[in-house]
PDB file of N, CA, C, O and CB in Angstrom:
ATOM      1  N   UNK A   1     101.526  91.028 172.659  1.00  0.00           N
ATOM      2  CA  UNK A   1     100.657  91.301 171.626  1.00  0.00           C
ATOM      3  C   UNK A   1     100.792  91.371 170.058  1.00  0.00           C
ATOM      4  O   UNK A   1     101.647  92.108 169.566  1.00  0.00           O
ATOM      5  CB  UNK A   1     100.298  92.294 171.945  1.00  0.00           C
ATOM      6  N   UNK A   2      99.680  90.361 169.004  1.00  0.00           N
ATOM      7  CA  UNK A   2     100.206  90.253 168.104  1.00  0.00           C
ATOM      8  C   UNK A   2      99.891  92.039 167.303  1.00  0.00           C
ATOM      9  O   UNK A   2      99.158  92.859 167.856  1.00  0.00           O
ATOM     10  CB  UNK A   2      99.688  88.816 167.498  1.00  0.00           C
ATOM     11  N   UNK A   3     100.514  92.278 166.156  1.00  0.00           N
ATOM     12  CA  UNK A   3     100.393  94.026 165.511  1.00  0.00           C
ATOM     13  C   UNK A   3      98.812  93.178 164.208  1.00  0.00           C
ATOM     14  O   UNK A   3      99.124  92.380 163.324  1.00  0.00           O
ATOM     15  CB  UNK A   3     102.826  94.975 164.178  1.00  0.00           C
ATOM     16  N   UNK A   4      97.242  93.635 164.452  1.00  0.00           N
ATOM     17  CA  UNK A   4      96.835  93.416 163.837  1.00  0.00           C
ATOM     18  C   UNK A   4      97.277  93.958 162.612  1.00  0.00           C
ATOM     19  O   UNK A   4      97.581  95.140 162.450  1.00  0.00           O
ATOM     20  CB  UNK A   4      96.014  93.448 164.222  1.00  0.00           C
ATOM     21  N   UNK A   5      97.324  92.575 161.267  1.00  0.00           N
ATOM     22  CA  UNK A   5      97.035  93.825 159.545  1.00  0.00           C
ATOM     23  C   UNK A   5      96.257  93.680 158.945  1.00  0.00           C
ATOM     24  O   UNK A   5      95.317  92.889 158.866  1.00  0.00           O
ATOM     25  CB  UNK A   5      97.874  93.933 158.300  1.00  0.00           C
ATOM     26  N   UNK A   6      96.666  94.608 158.367  1.00  0.00           N
ATOM     27  CA  UNK A   6      96.368  95.301 157.442  1.00  0.00           C
ATOM     28  C   UNK A   6      95.710  94.905 156.712  1.00  0.00           C
ATOM     29  O   UNK A   6      95.839  93.694 156.890  1.00  0.00           O
ATOM     30  CB  UNK A   6      97.062  95.682 156.976  1.00  0.00           C
ATOM     31  N   UNK A   7      94.664  95.102 155.531  1.00  0.00           N
ATOM     32  CA  UNK A   7      94.242  94.900 154.805  1.00  0.00           C
ATOM     33  C   UNK A   7      94.824  95.253 152.856  1.00  0.00           C
ATOM     34  O   UNK A   7      94.262  96.154 152.234  1.00  0.00           O
ATOM     35  CB  UNK A   7      93.309  95.320 155.464  1.00  0.00           C
ATOM     36  N   UNK A   8      95.633  94.638 152.374  1.00  0.00           N
ATOM     37  CA  UNK A   8      95.936  95.885 151.050  1.00  0.00           C
ATOM     38  C   UNK A   8      94.712  96.671 150.444  1.00  0.00           C
ATOM     39  O   UNK A   8      93.549  96.319 150.249  1.00  0.00           O
ATOM     40  CB  UNK A   8      96.603  95.118 149.597  1.00  0.00           C
ATOM     41  N   UNK A   9      95.409  97.918 150.201  1.00  0.00           N
ATOM     42  CA  UNK A   9      93.902  97.864 149.273  1.00  0.00           C
ATOM     43  C   UNK A   9      94.140  97.592 147.902  1.00  0.00           C
ATOM     44  O   UNK A   9      95.165  97.374 147.257  1.00  0.00           O
ATOM     45  CB  UNK A   9      93.021  99.314 149.239  1.00  0.00           C
ATOM     46  N   UNK A  10      92.909  97.660 147.612  1.00  0.00           N
ATOM     47  CA  UNK A  10      92.760  97.302 145.943  1.00  0.00           C
ATOM     48  C   UNK A  10      94.304  97.671 144.836  1.00  0.00           C
ATOM     49  O   UNK A  10      95.132  96.825 144.499  1.00  0.00           O
ATOM     50  CB  UNK A  10      91.252  98.496 145.304  1.00  0.00           C
ATOM     51  N   UNK A  11      94.321  99.306 144.423  1.00  0.00           N
ATOM     52  CA  UNK A  11      95.164  99.481 143.908  1.00  0.00           C
ATOM     53  C   UNK A  11      96.704  98.400 144.725  1.00  0.00           C
ATOM     54  O   UNK A  11      97.240  97.667 143.894  1.00  0.00           O
ATOM     55  CB  UNK A  11      95.051 101.028 143.862  1.00  0.00           C
ATOM     56  N   UNK A  12      96.920  98.375 145.239  1.00  0.00           N
ATOM     57  CA  UNK A  12      98.108  97.401 146.395  1.00  0.00           C
ATOM     58  C   UNK A  12      97.568  96.515 145.688  1.00  0.00           C
ATOM     59  O   UNK A  12      97.878  96.709 144.513  1.00  0.00           O
ATOM     60  CB  UNK A  12      98.076  97.202 148.353  1.00  0.00           C
ATOM     61  N   UNK A  13      96.693  95.342 145.852  1.00  0.00           N
ATOM     62  CA  UNK A  13      96.743  94.066 145.082  1.00  0.00           C
ATOM     63  C   UNK A  13      96.629  94.482 143.888  1.00  0.00           C
ATOM     64  O   UNK A  13      97.565  93.894 143.346  1.00  0.00           O
ATOM     65  CB  UNK A  13      95.758  93.032 145.362  1.00  0.00           C
ATOM     66  N   UNK A  14      95.936  95.327 142.791  1.00  0.00           N
ATOM     67  CA  UNK A  14      95.954  95.314 141.442  1.00  0.00           C
ATOM     68  C   UNK A  14      97.526  95.634 141.024  1.00  0.00           C
ATOM     69  O   UNK A  14      97.677  95.298 139.849  1.00  0.00           O
ATOM     70  CB  UNK A  14      94.860  96.364 140.885  1.00  0.00           C
ATOM     71  N   UNK A  15      98.604  96.108 141.524  1.00  0.00           N
ATOM     72  CA  UNK A  15      99.711  96.609 141.376  1.00  0.00           C
ATOM     73  C   UNK A  15     100.803  94.873 141.193  1.00  0.00           C
ATOM     74  O   UNK A  15     101.614  94.584 140.313  1.00  0.00           O
ATOM     75  CB  UNK A  15      99.952  97.808 142.828  1.00  0.00           C
ATOM     76  N   UNK A  16     100.279  93.919 142.611  1.00  0.00           N
ATOM     77  CA  UNK A  16     101.013  93.190 142.507  1.00  0.00           C
ATOM     78  C   UNK A  16     100.784  92.495 141.492  1.00  0.00           C
ATOM     79  O   UNK A  16     101.720  92.177 140.758  1.00  0.00           O
ATOM     80  CB  UNK A  16     101.165  92.703 143.392  1.00  0.00           C
ATOM     81  N   UNK A  17      99.437  92.088 141.213  1.00  0.00           N
ATOM     82  CA  UNK A  17      98.677  91.327 141.007  1.00  0.00           C
ATOM     83  C   UNK A  17      99.301  91.355 138.667  1.00  0.00           C
ATOM     84  O   UNK A  17      99.275  90.514 137.768  1.00  0.00           O
ATOM     85  CB  UNK A  17      96.866  91.992 141.891  1.00  0.00           C
ATOM     86  N   UNK A  18      99.690  92.681 138.763  1.00  0.00           N
ATOM     87  CA  UNK A  18      99.699  92.957 137.728  1.00  0.00           C
ATOM     88  C   UNK A  18     100.985  92.552 137.243  1.00  0.00           C
ATOM     89  O   UNK A  18     101.244  92.259 136.075  1.00  0.00           O
ATOM     90  CB  UNK A  18      99.331  94.107 137.612  1.00  0.00           C
ATOM     91  N   UNK A  19     102.042  92.555 138.550  1.00  0.00           N
ATOM     92  CA  UNK A  19     104.020  92.422 138.903  1.00  0.00           C
ATOM     93  C   UNK A  19     103.285  91.055 138.683  1.00  0.00           C
ATOM     94  O   UNK A  19     102.417  91.475 137.918  1.00  0.00           O
ATOM     95  CB  UNK A  19     105.243  92.983 140.854  1.00  0.00           C
ATOM     96  N   UNK A  20     102.975  89.519 138.830  1.00  0.00           N
ATOM     97  CA  UNK A  20     102.675  88.762 138.606  1.00  0.00           C
ATOM     98  C   UNK A  20     102.225  88.303 137.756  1.00  0.00           C
ATOM     99  O   UNK A  20     102.146  87.115 138.068  1.00  0.00           O
ATOM    100  CB  UNK A  20     102.432  88.671 139.055  1.00  0.00           C
ATOM    101  N   UNK A  21     101.811  88.435 136.744  1.00  0.00           N
ATOM    102  CA  UNK A  21     100.919  88.665 134.752  1.00  0.00           C
ATOM    103  C   UNK A  21     102.000  88.711 133.991  1.00  0.00           C
ATOM    104  O   UNK A  21     102.548  87.880 133.267  1.00  0.00           O
ATOM    105  CB  UNK A  21      99.876  90.420 134.200  1.00  0.00           C
ATOM    106  N   UNK A  22     102.241  89.902 134.289  1.00  0.00           N
ATOM    107  CA  UNK A  22     104.082  90.689 133.706  1.00  0.00           C
ATOM    108  C   UNK A  22     105.098  90.000 133.233  1.00  0.00           C
ATOM    109  O   UNK A  22     105.795  90.089 132.223  1.00  0.00           O
ATOM    110  CB  UNK A  22     105.029  91.346 134.836  1.00  0.00           C
ATOM    111  N   UNK A  23     105.042  89.043 134.473  1.00  0.00           N
ATOM    112  CA  UNK A  23     106.317  88.081 134.935  1.00  0.00           C
ATOM    113  C   UNK A  23     105.485  87.227 133.691  1.00  0.00           C
ATOM    114  O   UNK A  23     105.471  87.473 132.485  1.00  0.00           O
ATOM    115  CB  UNK A  23     106.564  87.295 136.971  1.00  0.00           C
ATOM    116  N   UNK A  24     104.848  86.210 134.399  1.00  0.00           N
ATOM    117  CA  UNK A  24     104.426  85.394 133.809  1.00  0.00           C
ATOM    118  C   UNK A  24     104.185  85.085 131.777  1.00  0.00           C
ATOM    119  O   UNK A  24     104.376  84.157 130.991  1.00  0.00           O
ATOM    120  CB  UNK A  24     103.458  85.514 134.611  1.00  0.00           C
ATOM    121  N   UNK A  25     103.727  86.365 131.728  1.00  0.00           N
ATOM    122  CA  UNK A  25     103.419  86.894 130.430  1.00  0.00           C
ATOM    123  C   UNK A  25     104.864  87.134 129.561  1.00  0.00           C
ATOM    124  O   UNK A  25     104.915  86.890 128.355  1.00  0.00           O
ATOM    125  CB  UNK A  25     102.547  88.313 130.650  1.00  0.00           C
ATOM    126  N   UNK A  26     105.625  87.466 130.062  1.00  0.00           N
ATOM    127  CA  UNK A  26     107.431  87.852 129.705  1.00  0.00           C
ATOM    128  C   UNK A  26     107.767  86.362 128.885  1.00  0.00           C
ATOM    129  O   UNK A  26     107.785  86.322 127.655  1.00  0.00           O
ATOM    130  CB  UNK A  26     108.769  88.083 131.589  1.00  0.00           C
ATOM    131  N   UNK A  27     108.012  85.229 129.684  1.00  0.00           N
ATOM    132  CA  UNK A  27     108.067  84.392 128.468  1.00  0.00           C
ATOM    133  C   UNK A  27     107.183  84.239 128.060  1.00  0.00           C
ATOM    134  O   UNK A  27     106.088  83.825 128.439  1.00  0.00           O
ATOM    135  CB  UNK A  27     108.486  83.360 128.433  1.00  0.00           C
ATOM    136  N   UNK A  28     107.636  84.609 127.126  1.00  0.00           N
ATOM    137  CA  UNK A  28     107.102  83.890 125.217  1.00  0.00           C
ATOM    138  C   UNK A  28     107.119  82.667 124.918  1.00  0.00           C
ATOM    139  O   UNK A  28     106.211  82.352 124.149  1.00  0.00           O
ATOM    140  CB  UNK A  28     108.024  84.253 123.908  1.00  0.00           C
ATOM    141  N   UNK A  29     108.013  81.593 125.322  1.00  0.00           N
ATOM    142  CA  UNK A  29     108.090  80.230 124.792  1.00  0.00           C
ATOM    143  C   UNK A  29     106.960  79.320 124.597  1.00  0.00           C
ATOM    144  O   UNK A  29     106.541  78.468 123.812  1.00  0.00           O
ATOM    145  CB  UNK A  29     108.872  79.590 125.534  1.00  0.00           C
ATOM    146  N   UNK A  30     106.573  80.115 126.064  1.00  0.00           N
ATOM    147  CA  UNK A  30     105.444  79.585 126.433  1.00  0.00           C
ATOM    148  C   UNK A  30     103.773  79.234 126.053  1.00  0.00           C
ATOM    149  O   UNK A  30     103.119  80.277 126.035  1.00  0.00           O
ATOM    150  CB  UNK A  30     105.513  80.083 127.135  1.00  0.00           C
ATOM    151  N   UNK A  31     103.170  78.329 125.830  1.00  0.00           N
ATOM    152  CA  UNK A  31     101.573  78.171 125.765  1.00  0.00           C
ATOM    153  C   UNK A  31     100.393  78.543 126.665  1.00  0.00           C
ATOM    154  O   UNK A  31      99.220  78.844 126.442  1.00  0.00           O
ATOM    155  CB  UNK A  31     101.374  76.998 125.697  1.00  0.00           C
ATOM    156  N   UNK A  32     101.368  78.369 128.097  1.00  0.00           N
ATOM    157  CA  UNK A  32      99.921  78.563 129.248  1.00  0.00           C
ATOM    158  C   UNK A  32     101.256  78.902 130.084  1.00  0.00           C
ATOM    159  O   UNK A  32     102.468  78.736 129.951  1.00  0.00           O
ATOM    160  CB  UNK A  32      98.510  76.891 129.886  1.00  0.00           C
ATOM    161  N   UNK A  33     100.142  79.614 131.257  1.00  0.00           N
ATOM    162  CA  UNK A  33     100.863  79.896 132.548  1.00  0.00           C
ATOM    163  C   UNK A  33     100.057  79.242 133.406  1.00  0.00           C
ATOM    164  O   UNK A  33      98.955  78.733 133.204  1.00  0.00           O
ATOM    165  CB  UNK A  33     101.076  81.377 132.959  1.00  0.00           C
ATOM    166  N   UNK A  34     101.088  79.340 134.949  1.00  0.00           N
ATOM    167  CA  UNK A  34      99.934  78.988 135.915  1.00  0.00           C
ATOM    168  C   UNK A  34     100.113  78.969 136.926  1.00  0.00           C
ATOM    169  O   UNK A  34     101.136  78.292 137.035  1.00  0.00           O
ATOM    170  CB  UNK A  34      99.378  78.017 135.867  1.00  0.00           C
ATOM    171  N   UNK A  35      99.738  79.336 138.081  1.00  0.00           N
ATOM    172  CA  UNK A  35      99.119  80.354 139.558  1.00  0.00           C
ATOM    173  C   UNK A  35      99.028  79.903 139.930  1.00  0.00           C
ATOM    174  O   UNK A  35      98.202  78.991 139.914  1.00  0.00           O
ATOM    175  CB  UNK A  35      98.207  81.119 139.979  1.00  0.00           C
ATOM    176  N   UNK A  36     100.290  80.307 141.009  1.00  0.00           N
ATOM    177  CA  UNK A  36     100.345  79.389 142.343  1.00  0.00           C
ATOM    178  C   UNK A  36      98.565  79.901 143.246  1.00  0.00           C
ATOM    179  O   UNK A  36      98.009  80.972 143.005  1.00  0.00           O
ATOM    180  CB  UNK A  36     102.221  80.003 143.549  1.00  0.00           C
ATOM    181  N   UNK A  37      98.069  78.973 144.111  1.00  0.00           N
ATOM    182  CA  UNK A  37      97.375  79.689 144.487  1.00  0.00           C
ATOM    183  C   UNK A  37      97.372  80.609 145.858  1.00  0.00           C
ATOM    184  O   UNK A  37      96.465  80.695 146.686  1.00  0.00           O
ATOM    185  CB  UNK A  37      96.612  79.044 144.331  1.00  0.00           C
ATOM    186  N   UNK A  38      98.068  80.968 145.856  1.00  0.00           N
ATOM    187  CA  UNK A  38      98.872  82.675 146.388  1.00  0.00           C
ATOM    188  C   UNK A  38      98.668  84.138 145.103  1.00  0.00           C
ATOM    189  O   UNK A  38      98.546  85.331 145.380  1.00  0.00           O
ATOM    190  CB  UNK A  38     101.171  82.315 146.495  1.00  0.00           C
ATOM    191  N   UNK A  39      98.680  83.801 144.378  1.00  0.00           N
ATOM    192  CA  UNK A  39      98.716  84.110 142.984  1.00  0.00           C
ATOM    193  C   UNK A  39      97.262  84.690 142.554  1.00  0.00           C
ATOM    194  O   UNK A  39      96.936  85.850 142.300  1.00  0.00           O
ATOM    195  CB  UNK A  39      99.129  82.781 142.151  1.00  0.00           C
ATOM    196  N   UNK A  40      96.276  83.145 142.557  1.00  0.00           N
ATOM    197  CA  UNK A  40      95.173  83.283 142.974  1.00  0.00           C
ATOM    198  C   UNK A  40      94.518  84.109 143.264  1.00  0.00           C
ATOM    199  O   UNK A  40      93.937  85.031 142.691  1.00  0.00           O
ATOM    200  CB  UNK A  40      95.078  82.887 143.531  1.00  0.00           C
ATOM    201  N   UNK A  41      94.687  83.524 144.834  1.00  0.00           N
ATOM    202  CA  UNK A  41      94.119  85.027 146.181  1.00  0.00           C
ATOM    203  C   UNK A  41      94.553  85.909 144.992  1.00  0.00           C
ATOM    204  O   UNK A  41      93.917  85.830 143.941  1.00  0.00           O
ATOM    205  CB  UNK A  41      95.296  85.456 148.262  1.00  0.00           C
ATOM    206  N   UNK A  42      95.159  86.390 145.057  1.00  0.00           N
ATOM    207  CA  UNK A  42      95.614  88.141 144.505  1.00  0.00           C
ATOM    208  C   UNK A  42      94.640  88.355 143.197  1.00  0.00           C
ATOM    209  O   UNK A  42      94.165  89.489 143.135  1.00  0.00           O
ATOM    210  CB  UNK A  42      97.665  88.360 143.850  1.00  0.00           C
ATOM    211  N   UNK A  43      94.310  87.567 142.271  1.00  0.00           N
ATOM    212  CA  UNK A  43      93.435  87.712 141.543  1.00  0.00           C
ATOM    213  C   UNK A  43      92.351  88.059 141.347  1.00  0.00           C
ATOM    214  O   UNK A  43      91.783  88.669 140.441  1.00  0.00           O
ATOM    215  CB  UNK A  43      93.394  87.247 141.321  1.00  0.00           C
ATOM    216  N   UNK A  44      91.826  87.250 143.090  1.00  0.00           N
ATOM    217  CA  UNK A  44      90.321  87.446 143.351  1.00  0.00           C
ATOM    218  C   UNK A  44      89.790  88.012 143.732  1.00  0.00           C
ATOM    219  O   UNK A  44      88.583  88.253 143.686  1.00  0.00           O
ATOM    220  CB  UNK A  44      89.796  86.998 143.728  1.00  0.00           C
ATOM    221  N   UNK A  45      91.423  88.749 144.722  1.00  0.00           N
ATOM    222  CA  UNK A  45      91.081  90.104 145.546  1.00  0.00           C
ATOM    223  C   UNK A  45      91.003  91.046 145.089  1.00  0.00           C
ATOM    224  O   UNK A  45      90.383  92.005 145.548  1.00  0.00           O
ATOM    225  CB  UNK A  45      91.742  90.492 146.387  1.00  0.00           C
ATOM    226  N   UNK A  46      91.816  90.998 143.729  1.00  0.00           N
ATOM    227  CA  UNK A  46      91.594  92.087 143.580  1.00  0.00           C
ATOM    228  C   UNK A  46      89.900  92.155 142.279  1.00  0.00           C
ATOM    229  O   UNK A  46      89.147  93.074 141.958  1.00  0.00           O
ATOM    230  CB  UNK A  46      93.203  92.690 143.133  1.00  0.00           C
ATOM    231  N   UNK A  47      89.955  91.036 141.998  1.00  0.00           N
ATOM    232  CA  UNK A  47      88.133  91.424 141.014  1.00  0.00           C
ATOM    233  C   UNK A  47      87.028  91.474 142.256  1.00  0.00           C
ATOM    234  O   UNK A  47      85.999  92.060 141.919  1.00  0.00           O
ATOM    235  CB  UNK A  47      87.385  89.666 139.589  1.00  0.00           C
ATOM    236  N   UNK A  48      87.030  90.847 143.990  1.00  0.00           N
ATOM    237  CA  UNK A  48      86.128  91.325 144.301  1.00  0.00           C
ATOM    238  C   UNK A  48      86.889  93.212 144.867  1.00  0.00           C
ATOM    239  O   UNK A  48      86.118  94.161 145.009  1.00  0.00           O
ATOM    240  CB  UNK A  48      85.388  90.141 145.376  1.00  0.00           C
ATOM    241  N   UNK A  49      87.405  93.259 144.943  1.00  0.00           N
ATOM    242  CA  UNK A  49      87.772  94.672 145.427  1.00  0.00           C
ATOM    243  C   UNK A  49      86.925  95.097 144.538  1.00  0.00           C
ATOM    244  O   UNK A  49      85.798  95.373 144.948  1.00  0.00           O
ATOM    245  CB  UNK A  49      89.290  95.295 145.396  1.00  0.00           C
ATOM    246  N   UNK A  50      87.280  95.294 142.844  1.00  0.00           N
ATOM    247  CA  UNK A  50      86.891  96.003 142.028  1.00  0.00           C
ATOM    248  C   UNK A  50      85.299  96.284 141.932  1.00  0.00           C
ATOM    249  O   UNK A  50      84.666  97.233 141.470  1.00  0.00           O
ATOM    250  CB  UNK A  50      87.437  95.518 141.023  1.00  0.00           C
ATOM    251  N   UNK A  51      84.819  94.786 142.703  1.00  0.00           N
ATOM    252  CA  UNK A  51      83.283  94.633 142.486  1.00  0.00           C
ATOM    253  C   UNK A  51      82.481  95.954 143.442  1.00  0.00           C
ATOM    254  O   UNK A  51      81.652  96.793 143.090  1.00  0.00           O
ATOM    255  CB  UNK A  51      82.762  92.875 143.100  1.00  0.00           C
ATOM    256  N   UNK A  52      83.193  95.678 144.869  1.00  0.00           N
ATOM    257  CA  UNK A  52      82.399  95.928 145.623  1.00  0.00           C
ATOM    258  C   UNK A  52      82.832  97.553 145.606  1.00  0.00           C
ATOM    259  O   UNK A  52      82.259  98.434 146.248  1.00  0.00           O
ATOM    260  CB  UNK A  52      82.430  95.008 146.876  1.00  0.00           C
ATOM    261  N   UNK A  53      83.820  97.707 144.840  1.00  0.00           N
ATOM    262  CA  UNK A  53      84.384  99.855 144.723  1.00  0.00           C
ATOM    263  C   UNK A  53      82.748 100.256 143.477  1.00  0.00           C
ATOM    264  O   UNK A  53      82.060 101.276 143.527  1.00  0.00           O
ATOM    265  CB  UNK A  53      87.120 100.336 143.150  1.00  0.00           C
ATOM    266  N   UNK A  54      82.540  98.864 142.345  1.00  0.00           N
ATOM    267  CA  UNK A  54      81.138  99.262 141.387  1.00  0.00           C
ATOM    268  C   UNK A  54      80.703  99.216 142.231  1.00  0.00           C
ATOM    269  O   UNK A  54      80.802 100.255 142.884  1.00  0.00           O
ATOM    270  CB  UNK A  54      80.407  98.581 140.248  1.00  0.00           C
ATOM    271  N   UNK A  55      80.073  98.298 142.757  1.00  0.00           N
ATOM    272  CA  UNK A  55      78.605  98.016 143.886  1.00  0.00           C
ATOM    273  C   UNK A  55      78.751  99.551 144.299  1.00  0.00           C
ATOM    274  O   UNK A  55      78.174 100.460 143.702  1.00  0.00           O
ATOM    275  CB  UNK A  55      78.771  96.576 145.594  1.00  0.00           C
ATOM    276  N   UNK A  56      79.421  99.688 145.170  1.00  0.00           N
ATOM    277  CA  UNK A  56      78.853 100.767 146.136  1.00  0.00           C
ATOM    278  C   UNK A  56      79.005 102.477 145.237  1.00  0.00           C
ATOM    279  O   UNK A  56      78.620 103.607 145.537  1.00  0.00           O
ATOM    280  CB  UNK A  56      79.977 100.667 147.833  1.00  0.00           C
ATOM    281  N   UNK A  57      79.586 102.035 144.325  1.00  0.00           N
ATOM    282  CA  UNK A  57      79.564 103.583 143.440  1.00  0.00           C
ATOM    283  C   UNK A  57      77.400 103.860 142.606  1.00  0.00           C
ATOM    284  O   UNK A  57      76.624 104.800 142.435  1.00  0.00           O
ATOM    285  CB  UNK A  57      81.332 103.207 141.439  1.00  0.00           C
ATOM    286  N   UNK A  58      77.416 101.999 142.331  1.00  0.00           N
ATOM    287  CA  UNK A  58      76.110 102.318 141.693  1.00  0.00           C
ATOM    288  C   UNK A  58      74.786 102.739 143.085  1.00  0.00           C
ATOM    289  O   UNK A  58      73.814 103.491 143.019  1.00  0.00           O
ATOM    290  CB  UNK A  58      75.668 100.720 140.652  1.00  0.00           C
ATOM    291  N   UNK A  59      75.223 102.012 144.070  1.00  0.00           N
ATOM    292  CA  UNK A  59      74.465 102.552 144.997  1.00  0.00           C
ATOM    293  C   UNK A  59      74.206 104.004 144.929  1.00  0.00           C
ATOM    294  O   UNK A  59      73.153 104.502 144.533  1.00  0.00           O
ATOM    295  CB  UNK A  59      74.980 102.244 146.121  1.00  0.00           C
ATOM    296  N   UNK A  60      75.402 104.741 145.405  1.00  0.00           N
ATOM    297  CA  UNK A  60      75.281 105.739 145.694  1.00  0.00           C
ATOM    298  C   UNK A  60      74.670 106.936 144.550  1.00  0.00           C
ATOM    299  O   UNK A  60      74.002 107.959 144.699  1.00  0.00           O
ATOM    300  CB  UNK A  60      76.409 105.843 146.207  1.00  0.00           C
ATOM    301  N   UNK A  61      74.944 106.616 143.996  1.00  0.00           N
ATOM    302  CA  UNK A  61      74.648 106.981 141.794  1.00  0.00           C
ATOM    303  C   UNK A  61      72.856 107.122 142.149  1.00  0.00           C
ATOM    304  O   UNK A  61      72.334 108.191 141.832  1.00  0.00           O
ATOM    305  CB  UNK A  61      75.192 104.752 139.995  1.00  0.00           C
ATOM    306  N   UNK A  62      71.804 105.831 142.920  1.00  0.00           N
ATOM    307  CA  UNK A  62      70.421 105.964 143.353  1.00  0.00           C
ATOM    308  C   UNK A  62      70.404 106.882 143.275  1.00  0.00           C
ATOM    309  O   UNK A  62      69.379 107.506 143.549  1.00  0.00           O
ATOM    310  CB  UNK A  62      69.881 105.611 144.380  1.00  0.00           C
TER     311      UNK A  62
END
């Protein structure tokens, strides 16, 4: 029976996304960068994680 896969934490996703963007932005002689679907999914995952955290924090402050 396969092991259940754990979802990465927002911090893990942020670190992975930062590495992807750092690498792509490090190529200074290009004006555009392109993301693969996987890279875009990392960005979306981070944005959704941050949104969920901020919404949860806002609920606790009420």
